[in-house]
C-alpha positions as CSV (number, residue, x, y, z in Angstrom):
1,M,-9.9,5.9,-31.4
2,P,-8.3,8.8,-31.9
3,T,-4.5,9.7,-32.2
4,I,-1.8,12.2,-31.3
5,K,1.9,11.8,-31.9
6,I,4.6,12.4,-29.3
7,D,8.1,12.6,-30.2
8,G,6.8,10.9,-33.7
9,R,5.1,8.3,-31.6
10,E,1.7,7.6,-32.5
11,I,-0.6,6.9,-29.1
12,P,-4.3,6.8,-28.9
13,F,-6.0,9.0,-26.3
14,E,-9.6,8.5,-24.5
15,S,-11.8,11.6,-24.3
16,G,-11.2,14.0,-21.6
17,D,-7.2,13.4,-21.8
18,T,-4.6,15.8,-21.5
19,I,-1.4,15.1,-23.1
20,I,0.1,13.8,-19.9
21,R,-2.1,11.7,-19.5
22,A,-2.0,10.1,-22.7
23,A,1.4,10.0,-22.5
24,H,1.5,8.1,-18.9
25,R,-0.9,5.5,-20.3
26,A,1.3,4.8,-23.1
27,G,4.5,4.7,-21.3
28,I,5.8,7.8,-21.9
29,D,7.8,10.1,-19.3
30,I,7.1,13.6,-19.0
31,P,8.5,15.3,-16.4
32,H,6.4,16.9,-13.9
33,Y,6.0,17.7,-10.4
34,C,2.3,19.2,-9.6
35,W,0.7,16.6,-11.9
36,H,-0.9,13.5,-10.3
37,P,-3.5,11.3,-11.8
38,G,-5.6,11.5,-9.1
39,L,-5.7,14.9,-8.2
40,S,-6.9,18.1,-10.3
41,V,-4.7,20.0,-12.8
42,A,-2.6,22.9,-11.0
43,A,-0.4,23.9,-14.2
44,N,2.1,25.6,-11.4
45,C,5.2,23.7,-11.8
46,R,5.7,24.1,-15.6
47,M,7.7,20.8,-15.5
48,C,5.7,19.6,-18.3
49,L,5.8,22.4,-20.6
50,V,6.1,20.8,-24.4
51,E,5.6,21.9,-28.0
52,V,2.3,21.7,-29.3
53,L,3.3,21.9,-33.5
54,P,0.2,23.8,-35.4
55,P,-1.7,22.4,-38.1
56,P,-0.4,22.2,-41.8
57,G,-1.0,25.8,-43.0
58,R,-1.2,28.0,-39.6
59,P,1.7,29.6,-37.7
60,A,2.7,28.2,-34.8
61,M,2.0,30.6,-31.6
62,S,5.6,32.6,-30.8
63,L,6.6,34.5,-28.5
64,D,8.9,37.6,-28.6
65,I,12.2,37.0,-26.8
66,L,15.7,39.0,-26.3
67,R,18.3,36.2,-26.8
68,W,21.9,36.6,-25.8
69,D,24.4,36.4,-29.0
70,A,28.0,35.3,-28.1
71,A,29.6,36.6,-31.6
72,K,28.1,40.2,-30.4
73,Q,28.1,40.1,-26.7
74,D,24.5,41.3,-26.9
75,Y,21.3,40.6,-26.4
76,V,19.1,40.2,-30.2
77,P,15.6,40.2,-30.7
78,A,14.1,36.6,-30.9
79,A,11.2,34.2,-31.8
80,K,10.3,31.2,-29.7
81,P,7.2,29.1,-29.8
82,K,4.9,29.2,-26.7
83,L,4.9,25.8,-24.7
84,Q,2.1,24.2,-23.4
85,P,1.9,22.6,-19.9
86,A,1.2,19.0,-20.9
87,C,-1.0,18.6,-17.6
88,Q,-3.3,21.0,-19.1
89,M,-3.7,20.9,-22.5
90,A,-6.5,18.6,-24.3
91,C,-5.4,16.0,-26.5
92,A,-7.4,16.9,-30.1
93,N,-7.2,14.2,-33.0
94,G,-4.0,14.1,-35.4
95,M,-2.4,16.5,-32.4
96,E,1.6,16.4,-32.8
97,V,3.5,17.4,-29.8
98,L,7.2,17.6,-29.4
99,S,8.4,16.6,-25.6
100,D,12.6,15.0,-25.8
101,N,12.8,15.8,-29.6
102,S,12.4,19.8,-29.0
103,D,15.4,22.2,-28.0
104,H,12.9,24.8,-26.3
105,V,11.1,22.5,-24.2
106,S,14.7,21.1,-23.2
107,E,15.8,24.7,-22.5
108,A,12.5,25.5,-20.6
109,R,12.9,22.2,-18.6
110,S,16.6,23.2,-17.7
111,A,15.2,26.9,-16.7
112,V,12.3,25.4,-14.5
113,Q,14.9,23.2,-12.8
114,E,17.1,26.1,-12.1
115,L,14.8,28.2,-10.6
116,L,13.4,25.3,-8.2
117,L,16.9,25.0,-7.5
118,L,17.8,28.6,-6.4
119,N,16.7,28.9,-2.9
120,H,16.5,24.7,-2.1
121,P,18.6,23.5,0.7
122,V,21.8,21.1,0.0
123,D,20.7,18.8,2.7
124,C,20.3,15.8,0.5
125,P,21.9,13.8,3.1
126,I,19.6,14.1,5.6
127,C,16.8,14.2,3.4
128,D,14.3,11.4,3.9
129,Q,13.1,12.0,0.0
130,A,17.1,11.4,-0.8
131,G,17.0,8.3,-3.3
132,E,13.6,9.0,-4.6
133,C,13.4,12.5,-5.1
134,R,12.4,14.2,-8.4
135,L,14.5,17.4,-7.5
136,Q,17.8,15.3,-7.7
137,D,16.4,12.8,-10.9
138,Y,15.4,16.1,-13.2
139,W,18.5,17.8,-12.4
140,L,20.7,15.0,-13.8
141,E,18.0,14.3,-16.6
142,H,17.0,17.8,-17.5
143,Q,19.8,20.6,-16.2
144,R,23.1,19.2,-15.0
145,K,24.2,22.3,-14.4
146,G,25.9,24.5,-11.3
147,K,24.3,27.0,-9.7
148,R,24.9,30.4,-10.8
149,M,23.0,32.2,-8.3
150,R,25.1,33.4,-5.8
151,Q,23.4,35.7,-2.9
152,E,22.1,34.1,-0.3
153,P,19.3,32.1,-0.4
154,V,15.7,32.6,1.0
155,H,15.2,31.1,4.8
156,K,12.2,29.4,5.6
157,P,10.5,27.6,8.6
158,K,12.2,24.1,9.1
159,A,10.9,20.8,10.8
160,V,7.5,22.8,11.1
161,T,4.9,20.2,13.2
162,F,2.0,20.4,11.5
163,G,0.1,17.9,13.0
164,P,0.4,14.1,14.9
165,T,2.2,12.1,11.6
166,I,3.6,15.3,9.2
167,V,6.5,17.3,10.0
168,Y,7.1,20.3,6.8
169,D,10.5,21.7,5.7
170,A,9.8,25.1,4.2
171,E,12.9,25.7,2.6
172,R,12.2,22.2,0.5
173,C,9.2,23.2,-0.8
174,I,8.4,24.2,-4.5
175,V,4.7,24.8,-3.3
176,C,2.9,22.4,-5.9
177,T,0.3,22.2,-4.0
178,R,-0.5,18.3,-4.2
179,C,-0.8,18.0,-0.4
180,I,-3.1,20.8,0.0
181,R,-5.4,19.1,-2.9
182,V,-4.9,15.7,-1.6
183,C,-6.9,17.6,1.8
184,N,-9.5,19.1,-0.2
185,E,-10.2,16.4,-3.0
186,L,-9.5,12.9,-1.0
187,A,-10.0,13.9,2.9
188,R,-12.4,16.9,1.9
189,D,-11.1,18.5,5.0
190,P,-9.5,22.0,3.5
191,V,-6.8,22.3,6.0
192,L,-3.7,23.2,4.0
193,S,-3.2,26.3,1.9
194,V,-0.8,28.4,0.4
195,R,0.9,31.5,2.1
196,E,2.8,34.2,0.2
197,R,3.8,34.5,-2.8
198,G,6.7,33.8,-5.6
199,N,9.7,32.6,-3.7
200,L,8.2,33.4,0.1
201,G,5.1,31.0,-1.1
202,E,5.1,28.1,1.5
203,I,2.5,25.8,2.9
204,T,0.7,26.5,5.9
205,V,-1.5,25.1,8.1
206,S,-5.2,27.0,8.8
207,P,-5.5,28.8,12.1
208,G,-6.6,26.8,15.0
209,R,-6.4,23.9,13.5
210,E,-4.1,20.7,12.8
211,L,-3.5,17.8,10.0
212,D,-5.1,15.5,11.5
213,H,-7.9,13.5,9.5
214,N,-7.6,10.5,8.2
215,Y,-5.8,10.6,4.8
216,T,-2.3,13.0,6.5
217,L,0.2,10.5,5.3
218,M,-1.1,10.8,1.8
219,T,-0.2,14.5,1.9
220,E,3.8,13.4,2.7
221,H,3.4,10.4,0.4
222,V,2.3,12.7,-2.7
223,C,5.1,15.5,-2.0
224,P,7.5,14.8,-5.0
225,V,10.5,16.8,-3.0
226,G,10.9,15.7,0.7
227,A,9.4,19.1,2.4
228,L,7.0,16.8,3.8
229,T,8.0,13.9,5.9
230,S,6.4,11.4,7.9
231,R,6.9,11.4,11.7
232,D,6.8,7.4,11.7
233,F,9.5,7.2,8.8
234,R,12.0,10.2,9.0
235,F,15.7,9.6,9.7
236,K,14.7,5.8,10.1
237,A,16.1,4.2,6.9
238,R,17.5,4.8,3.5
239,V,15.6,4.3,0.5
240,W,18.3,2.6,-1.4
241,F,18.8,0.0,1.2
242,L,15.0,-1.0,1.0
243,R,13.0,-3.9,-1.0
244,S,9.8,-4.0,-1.9
245,A,7.1,-6.6,-1.8
246,R,3.3,-5.9,-3.0
247,T,1.3,-6.7,-0.2
248,V,-2.7,-5.9,0.4
249,C,-3.4,-3.7,3.7
250,Q,-4.3,-5.7,6.6
251,G,-6.4,-2.3,8.3
252,C,-9.7,-3.5,7.4
253,A,-12.1,-4.9,4.5
254,T,-11.3,-2.4,1.8
255,G,-8.0,-4.4,1.3
256,C,-6.0,-1.4,-0.4
257,N,-3.2,-3.0,-2.3
258,A,0.2,-1.6,-1.0
259,Y,3.8,-2.0,-1.2
260,L,5.7,-3.1,2.0
261,D,9.1,-1.4,2.3
262,Y,11.4,-3.6,4.0
263,D,15.0,-3.4,4.9
264,P,16.4,-7.2,4.0
265,R,19.9,-6.9,5.9
266,N,17.6,-6.6,9.6
267,N,14.3,-8.2,8.2
268,T,12.5,-5.2,9.8
269,P,9.6,-3.2,7.9
270,Y,9.8,0.5,7.6
271,R,6.8,1.5,5.8
272,H,3.8,0.8,3.8
273,R,2.6,2.8,0.6
274,P,-0.6,2.6,-1.1
275,R,-0.2,0.5,-4.6
276,E,-2.6,1.7,-8.0
277,N,-5.1,-0.4,-8.5
278,M,-8.4,1.4,-10.0
279,A,-10.7,-1.3,-8.7
280,V,-10.1,-0.9,-5.2
281,N,-8.2,2.0,-3.7
282,T,-7.0,4.0,-6.6
283,Y,-3.7,5.6,-6.0
284,W,-4.6,5.7,-2.3
285,M,-4.4,4.8,1.5
286,C,-5.3,6.1,4.9
287,D,-3.2,6.5,7.9
288,E,-4.3,3.9,9.7
289,G,-3.3,1.5,6.8
290,M,0.1,3.0,6.0
291,L,0.7,2.3,9.5
292,S,-0.6,-0.9,9.8
293,Y,2.6,-2.5,8.6
294,R,3.9,-2.3,12.8
295,H,1.5,-5.1,13.4
296,A,3.2,-7.3,11.1
297,V,6.2,-7.6,14.1
298,E,4.6,-6.1,17.0
299,G,2.6,-8.0,19.5
300,R,3.5,-11.0,17.8
301,L,3.6,-14.9,19.1
302,L,6.6,-16.0,18.3
303,T,7.5,-19.2,20.4
304,A,4.5,-22.4,21.0
305,L,3.0,-22.1,24.0
306,V,1.8,-25.2,26.0
307,G,-0.1,-23.6,29.4
308,N,1.8,-20.4,29.9
309,D,5.4,-22.1,28.8
310,D,6.9,-21.7,26.3
311,A,7.9,-24.8,24.0
312,S,9.0,-26.0,20.9
313,V,6.5,-26.6,18.2
314,D,7.0,-30.5,18.1
315,D,6.8,-30.3,21.7
316,A,3.4,-28.3,21.7
317,L,1.9,-30.6,18.6
318,A,2.2,-33.4,21.0
319,A,0.4,-31.5,23.4
320,A,-2.2,-30.9,20.8
321,K,-2.7,-34.4,20.1
322,E,-3.1,-35.0,24.4
323,Q,-5.5,-31.9,24.7
324,L,-7.7,-33.5,21.4
325,A,-7.6,-37.1,22.7
326,G,-11.2,-38.3,22.0
327,H,-12.2,-35.6,19.6
328,G,-12.9,-38.6,17.0
329,D,-15.7,-40.0,19.5
330,D,-18.3,-37.3,19.2
331,P,-17.2,-35.0,16.2
332,A,-20.4,-32.9,17.3
333,K,-18.5,-31.5,20.4
334,V,-15.9,-30.2,17.8
335,A,-16.1,-26.5,16.9
336,I,-14.1,-24.7,14.3
337,V,-12.9,-21.1,14.3
338,L,-11.9,-19.4,11.2
339,S,-10.3,-16.3,11.5
340,A,-11.1,-13.4,9.1
341,Q,-7.4,-11.7,9.8
342,H,-5.9,-15.0,8.4
343,S,-5.7,-15.7,4.2
344,N,-7.9,-18.1,2.7
345,E,-5.0,-20.5,2.5
346,D,-4.7,-20.7,6.1
347,N,-8.7,-20.7,6.3
348,F,-8.6,-23.5,3.7
349,A,-6.1,-25.5,6.0
350,L,-8.5,-25.6,8.9
351,Y,-11.5,-26.1,7.0
352,H,-10.3,-29.1,5.2
353,L,-8.5,-30.7,8.3
354,A,-12.1,-30.5,9.8
355,T,-14.8,-31.7,7.4
356,T,-12.3,-34.3,5.9
357,Y,-10.4,-35.8,8.9
358,L,-12.4,-34.2,12.0
359,G,-15.8,-34.7,11.1
360,A,-16.9,-31.3,12.5
361,T,-19.7,-29.4,11.3
362,D,-19.9,-26.3,13.3
363,F,-17.6,-23.0,12.3
364,F,-17.4,-20.1,13.7
365,V,-15.3,-17.0,12.7
366,S,-13.1,-14.8,14.7
367,G,-12.0,-11.1,13.8
368,K,-11.7,-7.4,15.1
369,P,-14.5,-6.2,16.3
370,L,-16.1,-3.6,14.0
371,G,-14.5,0.0,14.3
372,Q,-15.2,3.3,12.7
373,G,-15.5,4.0,8.9
374,D,-15.8,6.6,5.9
375,D,-17.1,6.6,2.6
376,I,-13.7,7.2,1.2
377,L,-11.7,3.9,1.6
378,I,-12.2,3.0,5.3
379,S,-14.8,-0.1,6.2
380,E,-16.3,-0.7,9.6
381,D,-15.0,-3.9,9.1
382,K,-11.7,-3.9,10.4
383,N,-10.4,-7.9,9.2
384,P,-8.9,-8.0,5.5
385,N,-10.8,-11.4,4.8
386,T,-13.6,-11.8,6.6
387,R,-15.6,-12.6,3.3
388,G,-12.9,-15.1,2.3
389,A,-13.5,-17.0,5.4
390,V,-17.1,-16.9,5.0
391,Q,-16.7,-18.2,1.1
392,I,-14.3,-20.8,2.5
393,A,-17.1,-22.2,4.8
394,A,-19.8,-21.3,2.7
395,A,-21.4,-25.6,2.9
396,T,-21.6,-25.0,6.5
397,P,-21.4,-21.2,7.3
398,P,-19.3,-20.1,9.8
399,R,-21.0,-18.3,12.5
400,P,-20.2,-15.7,15.2
401,V,-17.5,-16.4,18.1
402,A,-21.0,-15.2,20.5
403,E,-22.7,-18.0,19.7
404,L,-19.7,-20.6,19.9
405,I,-19.6,-19.1,23.8
406,Q,-23.2,-19.6,24.4
407,G,-22.7,-23.3,23.0
408,I,-19.6,-24.3,25.6
409,A,-22.1,-22.3,28.5
410,S,-24.7,-25.0,27.4
411,G,-22.2,-27.6,27.2
412,Q,-22.2,-28.3,23.4
413,Y,-18.8,-28.4,22.6
414,A,-15.7,-30.2,24.5
415,Y,-13.4,-28.9,21.8
416,V,-12.2,-25.7,19.9
417,V,-9.7,-25.4,17.2
418,A,-9.0,-22.2,16.1
419,L,-7.2,-19.9,13.9
420,G,-6.1,-16.7,14.9
421,S,-5.9,-14.4,18.4
422,D,-8.7,-11.6,18.1
423,L,-12.2,-11.8,19.4
424,E,-15.0,-9.4,18.9
425,V,-16.1,-10.5,22.5
426,D,-15.1,-9.9,26.1
427,A,-11.9,-11.6,26.5
428,G,-12.6,-12.3,29.9
429,E,-16.0,-13.8,29.0
430,A,-14.0,-15.8,26.5
431,Q,-11.2,-17.3,28.7
432,R,-13.3,-18.0,31.4
433,A,-15.4,-20.3,28.7
434,F,-12.7,-21.7,26.7
435,S,-11.5,-22.8,30.7
436,R,-14.2,-25.5,30.7
437,L,-13.5,-27.2,27.7
438,K,-11.2,-30.5,27.4
439,G,-9.0,-29.3,25.0
440,V,-8.5,-26.1,22.9
441,V,-5.9,-25.5,20.3
442,T,-5.0,-22.3,18.2
443,I,-2.6,-21.3,15.6
444,A,-2.2,-17.3,15.4
445,A,0.4,-14.6,14.7
446,H,-0.1,-12.3,17.7
447,E,-1.1,-12.7,21.4
448,G,-4.0,-12.5,21.8
449,P,-7.3,-13.5,23.8
450,L,-7.7,-16.7,21.7
451,A,-4.1,-17.3,22.0
452,K,-4.3,-17.0,25.9
453,A,-7.4,-18.6,26.1
454,A,-5.5,-22.0,24.2
455,R,-4.4,-24.8,26.3
456,V,-1.9,-25.3,23.1
457,A,-1.0,-21.8,21.2
458,L,1.4,-22.8,17.5
459,P,3.3,-19.5,16.5
460,A,1.9,-18.7,12.9
461,C,3.6,-16.3,10.6
462,S,1.9,-12.9,10.2
463,W,0.6,-11.4,6.8
464,A,4.2,-10.1,5.6
465,E,5.7,-13.6,6.7
466,A,4.0,-15.9,4.3
467,E,1.9,-15.3,0.7
468,G,-1.8,-15.2,1.0
469,T,-5.0,-14.7,-0.9
470,Y,-7.7,-12.0,0.9
471,V,-10.7,-11.1,0.0
472,N,-11.9,-7.7,0.2
473,G,-15.7,-6.3,0.8
474,K,-16.5,-6.3,-2.7
475,G,-15.7,-9.6,-3.1
476,L,-12.1,-9.3,-4.9
477,A,-9.9,-11.5,-4.1
478,Q,-6.4,-10.5,-3.9
479,R,-2.7,-12.2,-3.6
480,S,-0.3,-10.9,-1.1
481,E,3.4,-11.4,-1.2
482,R,5.9,-12.1,1.6
483,A,8.1,-9.9,1.9
484,L,10.1,-10.8,5.7
485,L,11.6,-14.0,6.9
486,P,9.7,-15.4,9.7
487,H,10.6,-14.4,13.3
488,G,11.2,-16.8,15.9
489,D,9.3,-20.0,15.5
490,A,6.6,-18.8,13.5
491,R,5.8,-21.0,10.4
492,P,2.8,-20.4,8.0
493,A,-0.7,-21.1,9.1
494,W,-1.4,-23.7,6.6
495,E,1.9,-25.6,7.4
496,L,1.1,-25.8,10.8
497,I,-2.3,-27.0,10.3
498,G,-1.2,-29.9,7.9
499,R,1.6,-30.4,11.0
500,L,-1.2,-30.9,13.7
501,G,-3.1,-33.0,11.1
502,R,-0.2,-35.3,10.5
503,A,0.1,-35.1,14.3
504,L,-3.5,-36.4,15.2
505,G,-2.8,-39.4,12.6
506,Y,-4.1,-38.0,9.3
507,E,-3.1,-37.5,5.9
508,T,-3.1,-33.9,5.7
509,G,-0.5,-34.1,2.9
510,W,0.3,-30.7,1.9
511,K,3.8,-29.5,2.8
512,T,4.1,-26.7,0.2
513,L,2.0,-24.1,-0.7
514,A,1.6,-25.2,-4.5
515,E,0.2,-28.1,-2.9
516,L,-2.2,-26.6,-0.8
517,R,-3.7,-24.5,-3.7
518,R,-4.3,-27.2,-5.7
519,A,-6.5,-28.6,-3.1
520,M,-8.4,-25.6,-2.7
521,P,-11.6,-24.4,-4.9
522,P,-11.1,-22.6,-7.9
523,G,-10.6,-19.0,-7.3
524,A,-9.9,-19.2,-3.6
525,A,-6.1,-19.0,-4.1
526,L,-6.3,-17.6,-7.7
527,G,-9.1,-14.9,-7.4
528,G,-10.8,-16.5,-10.4
529,A,-13.0,-14.5,-12.8
530,A,-13.3,-11.9,-10.0
531,G,-10.1,-12.2,-8.3
532,A,-6.5,-10.9,-8.6
533,A,-3.2,-13.2,-9.6
534,A,-0.1,-13.0,-8.6
535,P,1.5,-9.4,-9.8
536,T,4.2,-9.0,-12.4
537,A,7.7,-7.5,-11.6
538,A,8.2,-4.0,-11.0
539,P,9.3,-1.3,-13.4
540,S,12.4,0.7,-13.1
541,A,11.8,4.0,-11.6
542,H,10.0,6.7,-13.8
543,A,8.7,4.0,-16.4
544,A,4.9,4.2,-16.9
545,P,3.3,1.3,-14.2
546,A,2.9,-1.7,-16.6
547,P,-0.4,-3.4,-16.0
548,A,-0.6,-6.0,-13.7
549,A,-2.1,-9.8,-13.8
550,D,-4.8,-8.2,-11.0
551,G,-6.3,-5.1,-13.1
552,A,-3.5,-3.2,-11.0
553,R,-0.5,-1.1,-12.0
554,V,2.3,-1.8,-11.0
555,E,4.4,0.4,-9.2
556,P,7.8,1.4,-8.8
557,K,9.5,4.0,-6.3
558,K,8.8,7.0,-7.7
559,T,6.0,7.3,-10.4
560,E,3.7,10.6,-11.1
561,A,1.3,8.6,-8.7
562,T,3.9,8.1,-6.0
563,A,6.0,10.9,-6.1
């Protein structure tokens, strides 16, 4: 494999690699603002300049300059090597590059950093980017000098509304054009452009338009300096108080890898952002997915319900036992509803209870109805685990809930044990159908048609409160970590199902997630040959992402893919 040397370290590169991409893959950080591994090369920030040494026997490309001579107190002629942008310079076998080991590079990076800060406002205390801002980081690493310019800085528009999700501060902007390239290349909606030139340049929205496509929050996410801010996150939290859990987006069947950032002090999630996985979502997420973190705490079922009354979980389990009395007389009268919204672990627990102990043979799957998709990331299936739920019950393939409604109407079923709260059928029709049954018990994380129709509802943890495995539309099993502590009386759905089984007199013995996973089929919890194992720990900021066990790259808060 061909190699280049960076500061004396030999690293391999692939065909078509630039210096910065090869360095990034090898874990070498070359500072940059405008480069992003998922976007085209702009090479306009000049922060990634490096010195490329000439081949033996060939003179170096140099520039004639004037340099200040302190002894003579005057400028004197001098020469310096012509530095190259690492984001644009293609690798060649045997190439030698100086990055951190070049005085010329260090001087250039310091000058670039000083230039970018000349007109930058000193509003770090109120900036949402504070704590993960590259201007802050690179000032410390590559400048460490005060501002020499004493003139009034150039003032530009502040708090400009670009659309329903984004607010722009032109004074903070370094015109790296990442946001423009996201619109052009990811969203395929060229709604942003640059107005004016030099220190008057700023980002603007096309006349008569708003920034309102499905990937507007990605323009904020890739901004390295806080010029673009999300109206959802703006002024709500300081990033140094937040912790991150590696999750799987619950917005649709694509199963984008994500980080859920939450404050452990108040057990509150504040944002969802993409986690790099080249097999699933590369570097991106859609707006719907990035805002789906709200569903972890909104519309929750936080106490058990018996009828319409709040109850303790123990009382609800006792009521469930009464509701399901007589289910063993005719197992064919028992219908089981799995959930495309819940994890493999939750679905397996209910499937195991139904097949091993209840003797049920009729399975159905519930979830959100189909919605709008695109050919970028968004799936029409708005459930994160449709494929997983179907695979869990592959021996007795689950059918749509509409068929369950028909079966109830014909008197085929007398009992229903359900997981989840969403239904793709009319809620009123479902409620009327379930009212004819002898017993309806549901385990649900959210309020919804199934929870309202149930005689007994048990409060389950949301996806952010329990670790679980989800199978996306491509069949890739991916594990999502727990971030939040359970709210209210919520417990993991698999745990509640185990307790329900024991209340009915069965030996549903699992009491820990590890015990349940050992009972599951190979691959259902760990991903198997096509899936994802548990992620590894995140590296420190500005380190190159290390490969995770699931083939994703574990990404710190500010890497080139998140800046």
